[in-house]
Structure formats: structure tokens, C-alpha cells
C-alpha positions in Angstrom: -90.6 -47.5 5.2 -87.5 -49.4 5.0 -86.9 -47.8 1.2 -87.3 -43.9 2.1 -85.0 -44.7 5.0 -82.4 -46.4 3.1 -83.2 -43.4 0.8 -82.7 -40.7 2.7 -79.4 -42.8 4.5 -77.8 -42.3 0.9 -78.8 -38.6 0.3 -77.3 -37.9 3.4 -74.2 -39.8 2.4 -74.4 -38.0 -0.5 -74.6 -34.5 1.4 -71.6 -35.6 3.1 -69.7 -35.7 0.6 -70.9 -32.6 -1.3 -70.0 -30.7 1.3 -66.2 -32.6 2.1 -65.2 -31.6 -1.3 -66.6 -28.0 -1.1 -64.7 -27.5 2.1 -61.7 -29.3 0.3 -61.8 -27.4 -3.0 -62.0 -24.1 -0.3 -59.0 -25.4 1.3 -57.1 -25.9 -1.4 -58.4 -22.3 -3.2 -57.4 -20.5 0.1 -54.0 -21.8 0.0 -53.2 -21.3 -3.7 -53.4 -17.3 -3.0 -50.5 -15.7 -2.9 -49.8 -11.8 -1.9 -47.5 -10.4 -5.0 -45.5 -9.0 -2.3 -44.0 -12.1 -1.8 -43.2 -12.9 -5.8 -40.2 -11.5 -7.3 -40.7 -8.3 -9.2 -38.1 -7.0 -11.9 -38.0 -3.7 -13.8 -36.5 -3.9 -17.5 -34.7 -0.8 -16.8 -34.8 1.6 -13.4 -32.5 4.6 -15.2 -33.8 5.9 -18.5 -32.5 8.3 -21.0 -34.8 11.0 -22.3 -35.7 10.3 -26.4 -38.5 12.5 -26.5 -41.0 9.5 -26.7 -43.0 8.2 -24.1 -41.1 5.1 -22.0 -42.3 2.7 -20.1 -40.4 -0.4 -18.6 -41.5 -3.7 -18.9 -42.3 -5.8 -16.0 -41.5 -9.3 -15.0 -43.0 -10.7 -12.3 -41.7 -14.6 -11.2 -43.5 -16.7 -8.1 -41.0 -20.0 -7.2 -39.2 -20.3 -11.0 -42.6 -19.4 -12.7 -42.9 -16.6 -15.3 -46.5 -15.1 -14.0 -48.4 -13.8 -17.2 -49.7 -10.2 -17.6 -54.0 -9.6 -17.7 -54.1 -13.2 -16.2 -52.2 -12.7 -13.1 -51.4 -9.3 -12.8 -52.3 -6.3 -14.8 -50.0 -2.7 -14.6 -50.1 0.8 -14.1 -48.2 3.6 -15.1 -47.8 7.1 -14.1 -48.9 9.6 -16.3 -46.7 11.4 -19.0 -43.9 8.7 -18.7 -41.7 11.2 -21.1 -40.0 13.8 -19.6 -37.3 13.9 -17.3 -38.8 13.1 -13.2 -39.6 10.1 -11.5 -42.1 7.8 -12.3 -44.0 5.0 -10.6 -45.5 1.4 -12.1 -48.0 -0.5 -10.0 -48.0 -3.8 -10.1 -51.5 -4.9 -9.1 -52.9 -9.1 -8.4 -55.6 -10.5 -10.2 -56.9 -14.1 -9.7 -55.3 -16.1 -7.1 -52.5 -13.4 -7.1 -53.5 -10.5 -4.6 -51.8 -7.4 -3.6 -50.3 -4.3 -4.6 -46.8 -3.5 -5.5 -44.9 -0.1 -6.4 -42.0 0.5 -8.1 -40.5 3.4 -9.4 -37.9 4.6 -11.9 -36.5 7.4 -13.6 -36.3 9.4 -17.0 -32.9 10.9 -16.8 -31.8 14.3 -18.8 -30.0 13.8 -22.0 -27.0 12.2 -22.7 -23.9 15.2 -22.9 -20.8 15.0 -25.1 -17.8 16.9 -25.2 -17.5 17.8 -29.0 -14.2 19.6 -29.1 -11.9 21.2 -26.8 -8.7 23.6 -27.3 -6.3 24.7 -24.9 -4.3 27.9 -24.4 -1.1 28.3 -21.9 -2.8 28.0 -18.7 -7.1 28.0 -19.7 -9.2 25.9 -22.1 -12.0 26.1 -24.1 -14.8 23.4 -24.0 -17.9 22.9 -26.2 -20.3 20.7 -25.1 -23.3 19.3 -27.3 -26.3 21.8 -26.9 -29.6 20.1 -25.8 -32.5 22.4 -26.5 -34.9 20.6 -23.9 -35.2 18.7 -20.4 -31.8 20.2 -19.8 -31.3 22.6 -16.9 -27.9 22.8 -17.8 -24.3 21.1 -17.7 -21.9 19.9 -15.4 -18.0 19.5 -16.0 -15.6 18.3 -14.5 -11.7 18.2 -14.8 -8.6 17.0 -13.4 -4.6 15.8 -13.8 -5.7 11.8 -13.1 -7.4 10.1 -15.8 -9.7 8.4 -13.6 -11.1 11.8 -12.7 -10.0 11.3 -8.5 -10.3 14.8 -6.6 -12.0 16.4 -10.1 -12.6 19.7 -9.6 -16.5 20.6 -11.2 -18.2 23.7 -12.7 -21.9 24.0 -13.1 -23.2 26.2 -15.7 -26.9 26.9 -16.0 -28.6 27.5 -18.8 -28.6 25.0 -22.1 -27.7 27.7 -24.5 -24.7 28.5 -22.4 -22.6 25.0 -24.0 -19.1 26.7 -24.2 -17.5 26.2 -21.1 -14.2 28.3 -20.5 -11.6 27.0 -17.7 -8.7 29.6 -16.1 -5.9 29.0 -14.1 -5.1 26.1 -15.3 -1.3 24.6 -15.5 1.2 25.2 -18.2 2.3 22.1 -20.1 -0.2 19.6 -18.2 -2.7 17.6 -19.4 -6.4 17.4 -18.2 -9.2 15.3 -18.2 -12.7 16.2 -19.0 -15.9 14.5 -18.4 -19.7 16.5 -18.6 -22.8 15.8 -17.8 -26.8 17.2 -18.2 -29.0 18.0 -15.7 -32.9 19.2 -15.2 -33.9 20.7 -12.1 -37.9 19.1 -11.4 -39.9 20.6 -8.7 -36.3 21.4 -6.6 -34.8 18.1 -7.5 -31.8 17.4 -9.6 -31.5 14.6 -12.3 -28.2 14.2 -13.7 -27.3 12.3 -17.2 -24.7 9.6 -16.7 -21.3 11.2 -17.3 -19.5 11.7 -20.9 -16.8 9.5 -22.7 -13.6 11.0 -21.2 -12.0 13.6 -23.6 -8.5 15.3 -22.5 -6.4 18.2 -23.6 -2.6 19.6 -22.9 -2.4 23.1 -22.4 0.7 24.7 -23.9 4.3 25.3 -22.2 4.3 28.5 -19.8 4.0 30.7 -17.6 0.9 29.4 -14.9 -1.7 32.1 -13.8 -3.8 32.3 -10.9 -6.5 29.8 -10.3 -10.1 31.7 -11.1 -13.3 30.4 -11.4 -14.6 29.0 -14.8 -17.7 31.1 -15.7 -19.3 31.2 -19.2 -20.5 34.1 -21.1 -23.8 34.6 -20.3 -26.0 34.2 -23.8 -27.8 37.6 -24.3 -31.4 36.9 -25.2 -32.5 38.1 -28.3 -35.8 40.4 -28.1 -38.4 42.0 -30.6 -37.7 45.2 -30.8 -35.5 47.0 -30.7 -33.1 45.0 -32.7 -30.0 44.5 -30.7 -26.9 45.5 -32.2 -24.6 42.3 -33.5 -20.8 42.7 -31.6 -18.2 40.0 -31.0 -17.8 39.0 -27.0 -15.2 36.1 -27.7 -13.0 36.8 -30.7 -12.1 39.2 -33.2 -12.1 40.9 -36.5 -8.8 39.5 -37.5 -6.9 37.0 -36.1 -3.5 34.6 -36.3 -3.2 31.3 -35.8 -1.1 28.2 -36.4 -2.3 25.1 -38.1 -4.2 22.9 -35.8 -5.3 25.7 -33.6 -9.2 26.2 -32.5 -10.7 29.4 -32.5 -13.9 30.3 -30.8 -16.6 33.3 -31.8 -19.0 34.1 -29.4 -21.5 37.3 -30.4 -24.4 39.2 -28.9 -27.3 37.5 -30.6 -28.6 33.5 -31.4 -26.2 32.6 -34.8 -28.5 32.0 -37.6 -25.4 31.1 -40.6 -22.1 30.8 -40.6 -20.0 30.9 -44.1 -16.2 30.0 -44.4 -15.5 31.5 -47.7 -12.1 29.0 -47.4 -13.1 25.2 -45.7 -9.3 24.1 -45.9 -7.9 26.8 -43.8 -10.7 26.8 -41.0 -13.7 24.7 -40.4 -16.8 24.5 -38.5 -16.1 21.8 -35.7 -20.2 20.6 -35.3 -22.7 20.3 -37.8 -25.1 22.9 -36.3 -25.1 26.2 -34.7 -25.8 26.0 -31.2 -26.6 29.6 -29.9 -24.4 32.5 -29.9 -21.2 30.8 -30.3 -19.1 28.6 -32.7 -16.1 26.4 -32.9 -13.7 26.6 -35.8 -10.6 24.4 -36.3 -7.6 25.7 -38.2 -6.3 23.4 -41.2 -3.8 24.4 -43.8 -1.9 28.1 -44.1 -3.9 30.6 -45.9 -6.6 33.0 -45.4 -10.5 32.9 -45.0 -13.0 35.1 -43.9 -16.1 34.1 -41.6 -19.5 35.6 -42.3 -22.0 35.1 -39.0 -25.5 36.1 -39.8 -27.5 36.8 -36.6 -31.8 35.2 -36.4 -32.1 39.8 -37.2 -29.9 38.9 -40.7 -27.6 41.0 -39.1 -23.6 40.0 -40.4 -20.0 40.1 -38.7 -17.0 39.1 -40.5 -13.8 37.5 -39.0 -10.8 36.9 -41.1 -8.5 34.0 -40.0 -5.0 33.8 -41.3 -3.2 30.5 -40.5 0.3 29.7 -40.5 1.8 26.4 -40.6 5.3 25.2 -39.2 7.0 22.6 -41.2 10.3 21.2 -41.2 12.6 19.9 -43.8 13.8 16.2 -42.7 16.4 17.0 -45.2 18.4 20.1 -44.4 16.7 19.8 -41.0 15.5 23.9 -41.8 12.6 24.7 -40.4 10.1 27.0 -42.4 6.8 29.1 -41.6 4.6 28.4 -44.4 1.7 31.6 -44.7 -0.2 30.0 -47.8 0.0 26.6 -49.6 -0.6 25.8 -53.6 -1.7 22.5 -55.2 1.2 20.7 -57.8 -0.4 18.5 -59.5 3.3 16.2 -59.8 3.8 15.4 -57.0 3.7 11.5 -56.6 0.5 10.0 -55.5 0.5 8.1 -52.3 -0.6 4.1 -52.1 -1.8 3.6 -49.1 -0.7 -0.2 -48.3 -2.3 -1.2 -45.1 -4.4 0.1 -42.3 -3.6 -0.6 -38.9 -5.8 0.3 -35.5 -6.6 -0.3 -31.6 -8.2 0.7 -29.3 -8.2 4.9 -30.0 -5.6 5.0 -32.9 -4.9 4.5 -36.6 -1.5 3.7 -38.5 -1.6 3.9 -42.1 0.7 2.7 -44.4 2.1 4.3 -47.5 4.7 2.9 -50.1 7.7 5.2 -50.9 11.3 6.6 -49.4 10.7 9.9 -48.4 14.8 10.2 -49.1 16.4 13.3 -50.1 16.1 12.7 -53.6 12.7 12.3 -53.5 10.4 15.4 -55.1 8.7 15.7 -51.9 9.7 15.9 -48.0 6.6 13.9 -46.1 3.4 12.5 -46.0 0.1 14.4 -45.1 -3.3 12.6 -43.8 -6.5 13.4 -43.4 -9.5 11.1 -41.2 -12.8 12.2 -40.6 -16.5 10.6 -40.0 -17.2 11.4 -43.2 -15.9 10.8 -47.2 -16.6 14.9 -47.5 -13.8 15.7 -44.9 -16.3 18.3 -43.1 -16.3 18.9 -39.4 -14.3 16.5 -37.2 -10.9 16.1 -39.5 -7.6 14.6 -37.8 -4.5 15.5 -39.3 -1.6 13.7 -39.2 1.6 14.0 -41.0 4.6 11.6 -41.7 8.2 13.0 -42.0 10.3 9.1 -41.5 9.9 6.2 -43.5 10.3 2.8 -41.8 10.7 -0.4 -43.9 9.1 1.5 -47.0 5.9 3.1 -45.5 5.9 6.7 -44.5 3.3 5.6 -41.2 0.6 8.5 -41.0 -0.6 8.4 -37.5 -3.9 9.0 -36.3 -4.2 9.1 -32.1 -7.1 10.1 -29.5 -9.7 8.3 -31.8 -13.6 7.5 -30.8 -14.5 4.1 -31.5 -16.7 2.0 -32.7 -16.8 4.6 -35.5 -16.4 4.2 -39.7 -13.5 6.7 -40.2 -12.6 8.3 -43.7 -8.3 8.6 -44.1 -7.0 9.9 -47.8 -3.3 10.9 -48.2 -1.2 13.5 -49.6 2.5 14.1 -50.2 3.8 17.8 -49.9 7.2 19.9 -49.7 8.4 23.3 -49.4 9.1 25.9 -51.8 10.3 29.5 -51.1 8.1 29.1 -47.9 5.6 27.8 -49.3 3.8 24.4 -48.8 3.7 22.7 -51.7 1.0 19.5 -51.7 0.2 16.9 -54.0 -3.1 15.4 -55.3 -5.1 13.4 -52.4 -4.4 9.5 -52.9 -8.0 7.4 -52.9 -10.2 7.7 -50.4 -10.5 4.4 -47.7 -12.6 3.3 -44.9 -11.4 1.8 -42.3 -13.8 0.4 -39.0 -12.6 1.5 -35.8 -14.5 -1.3 -33.8 -16.4 -0.7 -30.2 -13.4 -2.4 -27.7 -15.0 -1.2 -24.5 -18.5 -2.6 -24.7 -19.3 -6.5 -24.9 -21.8 -6.9 -28.3 -24.2 -10.1 -28.6 -23.1 -11.4 -32.1 -21.8 -14.9 -32.8 -18.1 -15.2 -33.3 -16.9 -15.7 -36.5 -13.7 -17.4 -36.7 -11.9 -20.4 -34.2 -8.7 -19.0 -31.7 -6.4 -22.1 -30.2 -3.2 -21.5 -28.6 0.0 -23.6 -29.3 3.7 -23.3 -27.6 6.1 -24.2 -30.5 9.3 -26.0 -28.4 9.6 -29.2 -28.6 9.9 -30.0 -25.0 6.4 -28.7 -25.0 7.4 -26.6 -21.6 5.4 -24.2 -19.4 5.3 -20.8 -19.4 7.3 -19.2 -16.7 8.0 -15.6 -15.5 10.2 -13.4 -17.4 11.0 -15.8 -20.4 9.7 -14.5 -23.5 7.5 -16.9 -24.8 6.5 -17.1 -28.7 2.6 -18.9 -28.7 1.0 -19.4 -32.1 -2.6 -18.5 -32.4 -4.1 -21.1 -34.9 -7.0 -19.5 -36.3 -9.1 -19.0 -39.6 -9.1 -15.1 -39.3 -7.4 -13.3 -41.9 -7.1 -9.7 -40.0 -5.4 -9.4 -37.2 -6.5 -6.1 -36.1 -9.8 -7.7 -35.8 -9.1 -9.7 -32.5 -7.3 -9.6 -29.5 -6.0 -11.4 -26.8 -7.4 -10.4 -23.1 -5.6 -11.5 -20.3 -7.3 -11.6 -17.0 -9.4 -8.7 -18.2 -6.5 -6.8 -19.7 -3.6 -7.1 -22.5 -0.6 -5.3 -20.4 0.7 -8.6 -20.0 2.5 -8.6 -23.1 5.3 -6.4 -23.0 7.4 -7.9 -26.2 6.8 -7.2 -29.4 8.1 -6.9 -32.9 9.3 -4.4 -34.8 9.6 -3.9 -38.5 12.0 -6.7 -39.9 13.6 -7.8 -36.7 12.9 -11.3 -35.6 12.8 -13.0 -32.1 13.5 -16.0 -33.6 14.9 -17.7 -36.9 12.7 -20.4 -37.4 9.4 -18.6 -37.3 8.6 -17.9 -41.4 6.4 -14.8 -41.2 4.6 -13.8 -43.7 4.8 -10.1 -43.4 8.1 -9.8 -42.4 7.7 -5.9 -43.6 4.4 -5.5 -41.3 4.5 -2.8 -38.8 2.0 -4.6 -36.5 3.5 -4.9 -33.3 1.1 -7.5 -31.4 0.6 -10.6 -33.7 2.6 -11.5 -36.5 1.7 -13.7 -39.2 2.2 -17.1 -40.1 0.8 -19.9 -42.1 -2.3 -21.0 -40.6 -2.2 -18.3 -38.0 -0.2 -15.5 -36.2 2.6 -15.5 -33.6 1.7 -13.3 -30.1 4.9 -12.9 -28.1 4.2 -12.7 -24.3 6.3 -12.3 -21.3 4.5 -12.7 -17.9 5.9 -10.7 -15.1 3.8 -12.5 -12.3 3.0 -15.7 -11.8 -0.1 -17.6 -11.5 -3.4 -18.7 -13.4 -4.3 -16.4 -16.6 -7.4 -16.3 -18.0 -7.3 -15.8 -22.0 -10.5 -13.8 -23.7 -10.2 -14.0 -27.5 -12.0 -11.0 -28.0 -13.6 -10.3 -32.1 -14.4 -6.7 -32.4 -16.7 -5.1 -34.6 -18.4 -1.1 -34.6 -21.4 -2.8 -31.9 -18.4 -4.5 -29.5 -16.5 -7.4 -29.4 -18.1 -10.8 -29.2 -15.8 -13.4 -26.6 -15.1 -15.9 -29.1 -13.1 -18.4 -26.6 -11.2 -18.3 -23.7 -8.8 -20.4 -23.0 -6.4 -20.8 -19.3 -2.8 -20.2 -19.1 -0.9 -21.3 -16.2 2.3 -19.5 -15.3 5.2 -20.3 -13.1 7.5 -18.3 -11.3 11.1 -18.7 -12.8 12.7 -17.7 -9.5 10.9 -20.4 -7.4 11.5 -23.5 -10.1 15.3 -22.2 -10.8 15.9 -22.3 -7.1 13.8 -25.8 -7.2 16.3 -27.0 -9.5 19.2 -25.6 -7.7 18.2 -27.6 -4.4 17.3 -30.9 -5.8 21.2 -30.7 -7.6 22.5 -30.0 -4.1 20.6 -32.7 -2.5 21.5 -35.3 -5.1 25.1 -34.4 -5.4 26.2 -33.5 -1.8 26.4 -35.1 1.8 26.1 -32.8 4.8 29.9 -33.5 6.3 31.5 -32.5 3.0 33.1 -28.9 3.2 32.0 -25.9 1.1 35.0 -26.5 -1.7 34.0 -30.4 -1.8 30.0 -29.5 -2.2 31.1 -27.1 -5.6 33.3 -29.7 -6.5 30.5 -32.0 -6.8 28.1 -30.1 -8.2 30.6 -28.6 -11.0 31.0 -32.3 -12.1 27.5 -32.6 -12.1 26.7 -29.8 -14.6 29.7 -30.3 -16.6 28.8 -34.4 -16.9 28.9 -35.2 -21.1 25.6 -34.1 -22.6 24.1 -32.4 -19.2 24.5 -28.4 -20.9 24.7 -27.2 -24.4 26.0 -23.7 -25.7 23.3 -21.6 -26.9 22.0 -22.8 -30.7 24.2 -21.5 -32.8 24.4 -21.7 -36.8 27.5 -20.2 -38.9 29.2 -19.5 -36.1 26.6 -17.3 -34.7 24.3 -17.3 -32.0 20.5 -17.7 -33.2 17.1 -17.8 -31.2 15.2 -20.9 -32.2 11.6 -21.6 -31.1 11.6 -25.0 -31.7 14.7 -25.4 -29.8 14.7 -22.4 -27.4 17.7 -21.2 -25.1 15.5 -20.1 -21.6 14.5 -21.1 -19.4 18.3 -23.1 -19.1 17.1 -25.2 -16.2 14.5 -26.9 -18.7 16.2 -26.2 -22.3 19.6 -27.3 -20.3 21.5 -24.7 -22.6 23.4 -21.3 -21.7 26.3 -19.1 -22.2 29.5 -17.9 -20.2 27.3 -15.8 -18.9 24.7 -17.7 -17.4 26.9 -20.7 -16.1 29.3 -18.6 -13.7 25.9 -16.2 -12.5 23.8 -19.6 -11.7 28.0 -21.1 -10.1 27.2 -18.2 -8.2 24.4 -18.6 -6.8 24.7 -22.1 -6.0 27.8 -20.9 -4.1 25.4 -18.8 -1.9 23.0 -22.0 -1.3 25.7 -24.1 -0.1 27.4 -21.4 1.9 30.5 -21.0 3.8 32.2 -18.5 1.6 33.7 -15.4 1.8 33.9 -14.1 -1.2 32.2 -15.1 -4.3 34.0 -13.5 -7.4 32.5 -13.2 -10.9 35.5 -13.0 -13.4 33.1 -11.5 -16.5 33.7 -8.1 -15.9 37.4 -8.0 -15.1 38.8 -7.3 -18.4 37.5 -5.4 -21.3 35.6 -7.4 -23.2 37.2 -9.0 -26.3 40.9 -9.0 -25.1 42.7 -12.0 -24.5 42.7 -12.3 -21.1 39.0 -11.7 -21.2 38.7 -14.6 -23.1 40.2 -16.9 -20.8 38.9 -15.7 -17.7 34.8 -14.0 -18.2 33.3 -17.3 -17.5 35.4 -18.3 -14.2 33.9 -17.9 -10.6 36.8 -17.3 -7.9 35.2 -18.8 -4.4 37.1 -17.6 -1.8 37.1 -19.6 1.8 39.6 -17.6 4.2 43.1 -17.5 2.3 42.3 -20.4 0.2 40.6 -19.2 -3.4 39.2 -21.6 -5.9 38.2 -21.2 -9.9 35.1 -22.7 -11.3 33.5 -23.2 -14.7 30.3 -25.1 -16.5 30.4 -23.4 -19.5 30.6 -25.5 -22.6 32.3 -24.9 -25.6 30.5 -23.2 -28.1 30.6 -26.2 -30.6 27.9 -27.8 -28.3 25.2 -25.5 -29.7 25.8 -25.7 -33.5 22.8 -26.9 -35.7 23.7 -27.8 -39.2 20.8 -26.1 -40.5 17.8 -23.8 -39.4 14.4 -26.1 -39.9 11.6 -23.3 -40.4 8.7 -24.9 -38.3 5.6 -26.4 -40.0 2.3 -24.6 -38.8 0.5 -27.3 -40.2 2.3 -29.9 -38.5 1.0 -29.1 -34.7 2.2 -33.1 -33.6 5.5 -31.0 -31.9 3.5 -28.3 -30.4 2.0 -28.3 -26.8 -1.6 -26.7 -26.8 -2.7 -24.8 -24.4 -5.9 -24.8 -22.0 
């Protein structure tokens, strides 16, 4: 009996333990359940662009830093379709220990818009946008005279076939900036694409007209029968234009094909025919016939005669060429190098372009393709700099590869004579406005060249040594606090800022960076004091990579100079001194032997040395007969008590005997008493025996910034 009682007690105890365990596990289970509303849910994108494919953004769910797993912790259900323009819903439904349902929305926007071409007249312009055949109800165009398009006017064009927009009532001789976008109306709601990149045009100078609403010509819809007659709605059978002008043709029926008899005279600016219109651009003098065939097989022709105004720089005579011929004896230019930056390319060709040459200039073509079809930019060079005729192309799209060719030309009897084309060079214009993901290829450091290892001051030209193994100076840049406008100083051609910097490309036209051993020289001049974050950006067609970041501390020149002056006043004067006595003490201090030297001089000529700079004078202790009296006058102003402070520098003609005696003197007056003060050292104190060129392989005398 006792055994049974003991057994019952054991069974009872076990049951209690099991019950406690069950309750405990139930409590734990209950505590672990989480509603999805308490999690963080993020879609990979909330705005997508129509691309003819089904698009479903990815879902990421996290709880207290832990990334949850789809199908294990939650399931995802999308709205039907997810292909056309509209608003869609994605449901995230909890599973397992996660409960509840959360809905997120995303939109698919109409296809991107793009301005294909713009051509302007005196008070009007025609804009051709890229036609979007599907998921587009129409286009919007906004334009204004402000590059940021503040207070811009907006035009809405219905119908995806009406991709040619006419602007009237513009101001003559004015630059307009334009952007376009598509829209799609779905169930009464309009969806807009992002605005395109900004294009611009400048209207011709002339008389302004009254503004009128710009409404595109409606596009007739072709019918099966009867066949509508093919006629011009915009354009003419015969037209005469100057080279570089755009010519729009709009006809009554849909276009099937366009044939241009001579594409060197005029060419289509777009590869595909869109709707009822096409846009052409004139190129070289001559005539060509444009044949338009509609969808019914009917044809229209328009004869375009192109003239070109040319100037002979040797005789300063202008000509109007109506035709062009090739002379194979004209020399073929050699493309020496190509410089580029955001939106432009500078092609350097060897040559003289002198009066003894058989040619008067160079002409260059630039295109997206090596066949030089459709998008062609033309530029000419009639002047030579440092043995190179620079053919410059501007307003280019970044993130593209371009093909370039150059030829020489001249004028004979009002006929344009051109030589054979040069070799075709390919050049990549990087995407400067977006950050890429590729790692940097090269290293970058910044050094100061002066032996004093001085700080950087505002308003003082500072040469910086950019130590890098990057062989292409065009492929990277220094961005100061988000832009590069802080660097106003540059060197052009063979001119030099500093005589002791051994340049390796002395004839280069690159104005931003100058090649030296082991890197480049960057000339900077800051206008505001403060801390500057300098990004080294490497560029490619896909975007830029920040290769290194350096911090520069720029000191205020005026503040530092005033602090230096006040310190000297405090060291050399006492409160009981008269103003003249104070100036006597200050002048004596500034004239002490070895205190100041003249600006660096070599062979009786003032030179600028980066290793031994002349500014700022209160750091280098070098000044001349212009700076020293100016500073003395500032000392007198700080001392106070003078009735007149007179600078003698401008009293006499420069170089005259009287000027030589008085130009470095300051006259200070109190009442009837005037005293003369001068602290300029002798010119000989600035002499250097030789100009020692900086050795860029030795960084010991340089200061590393950042």
C-alpha cells in the first residue's frame, strides 16, 4: 500500500512538472509571436520605369536587426500584371511566429523621355523628343531662360505620335533651357516619367514677336480607303539653308522611308522615322534631294541647297561657299592629343595654319558612331596655339564614346576645298554626374612644394603636387566641397607660374593639371577660408569612383596678416609713444638685417619659385617696393592718429628718375609735420645664384596635406 502511495506521489509530481513545462513552453511560444506591423519592411524600389517586362520589386523584412527569410517567416503576393504603367500592391503575409499582413505600394512610370534635337530661329524653336510608341499618352515640355528651370513654362502635347513640338514667341538672341517627360493616363490618373536631361538652344538675334501658345501640328491618321494624298504640312519642295541649320519636314501621312541623296549635305538626326515628321541637319555646302515615302507608297521630294560662310584669317575676307570639292593634295592633319572634361572635347592637331600653308584651317567631325551618321558635331579651327590647331566640341553628352576625324580646308573662287580625312580616333567622355561602383585603379596624395611647408591662405596662388600613378590627367579630377569652382587659377600654353617646376608637357593645352615626374601640378586659389573636403574622382563611362578624400584647411589671408601686424605693434611699441614714435619703432623692426628680402630674382629678373615662394609676405618675409609701402600704410592705420597717409607709388611716371626715388615711400602727416617712411629691401637681397628645379622624387622638403 505504501509502495502504491509512493508511486502515486511520483506520478503526481511528474504530472505537475509536465504541466509546468507545457505552460512554460506555451508562454515562450506566445511571447515569440511578432506582428509584421512591428517589423521594418522595405521595397527595393517604389518607382520603376516601364520596360516592356514584368517588374516586381524585392521585399526586405527585418526585426530588431535580424533579416527575416521569405517563405519561412513571411510570404509575398503581388498584384496582377506589374508590367504596364500604374500603381501596384504587394502583400507581405506573416508565417510561423510572425503574424499579420502589411501592404506596400509601388508605381510603374511611363518610359523615359529624351530630347533628340533642338533647332532655333529668331523667335521660335522646334523640339523633337524621342517618340515612345507604347504606354505613353503624350509629352510635356518645360522651358525657360534659367538653367535650373525656375518659373519655367510647360507645354502638354497629347498623343504619343506628336513628338515634334513648336515653340513660338521666344525672345531673340536668348538662350533657353529645356526638359521633357512623358505621361500616361490610367483610370483618370496621370503618371509622369522623370524629367529628361537639360538641353538648350539660343535663338537668333532679331525682332521679338508676341508670345503665342506652342501647339504641335496634329498628326493625321491614315485610313484604308480612299488613300489620302501625301502633302507637305511643314517644309517645302525647295529650301536654302546655311550649314549647321536644322530643317523640319512634316507631311500629311505616316512616313515609311526617307532617302537623302547626299548625306554630306544634309542628314537625318535620328535613326528611326517617327510618325509624320522628320528632322534634318545641314552639314556641308551643296545640294541634295530628300525623298519621303509614306505608308501608301506615295513620294514627296524636297531639294535642300546648303551654303556655308567661311572666313580667310590671312586676308580677313568672308566668303559664301555654295559647293565643296576634295583636293587630295591638302595635308592630312595629325591628331596629337584629345583633352576632355564635362561636356566638351578639345582635339589638338599639329600644324601652323600660317599664310604660307596651302590650307586656312582645320575642320572636325564628331559622332556617336564611326560611320558618322545621325548625330554629327562640326567644329573648325582657324587659329593655332603652340603649334596646334585646336578643334573644340562643346555641349556633349557625358557617358558616351565618340568618334573624331579632322581634315584641312581652304577656299578657292568661293568654293570650299577640303582635304582627306585624318585617322578616326575614339574618345570616351565619362559620366561625370553619377557615382559608380568600380574600385579605384590608382592612388592619389597632395603635397605642398614650399620649403616653409606653409599653410594655405585665401587669395594666394598655391601649387599643389598631386602624387599619383594615373597616366591620364583627363580621367580624374579634384572636387572641392562638392564642386571644383574653388580652383580659379590655371596655366595656359607655355606660360608659367613658377620657374622651378620642371613640366613634362610644356606645350600642353590642358589648363587644369600639368604633368611632372610622379604626378601633376594643380594650381589653386581659394576665395573663402574654411575646411575643404577634396575628393579624387576617377571617371569612366559608367560613372565616377571616389579614390581618396583629403581635408585641406584654408586660412584667412586678411585675418592672418592683421594678426601678424598687431603682434609686431605689441612687441615694438608702448602706449605712451606718439604715433610717429610707434611708426619709427615698427619701421626699425621691419628693416632689421635679415628680416625681409626682396622678391626672388635671377639674372636681374624677378622670378617665381614654388620652393621659395613670395607670398604670403608675412610667412615668406619677401616683398617689394609695391607691397612694403602698402603694408606700412596699414600699420599707420592700426596705430592711428595720422591726418594723412599718402602713398608715393603713383606720384610720378613709372620708370622716371623721380619715381625711382619716391615710389616705395609712404608719407605720414600729423598737423604741419610730415615724415617719410620706407622699409623696402634692396633688390639684390632677393638674388638667387641659380634656379634649382624641384626634384619630385624627393618628398622630404614637401608638406603632405590631409
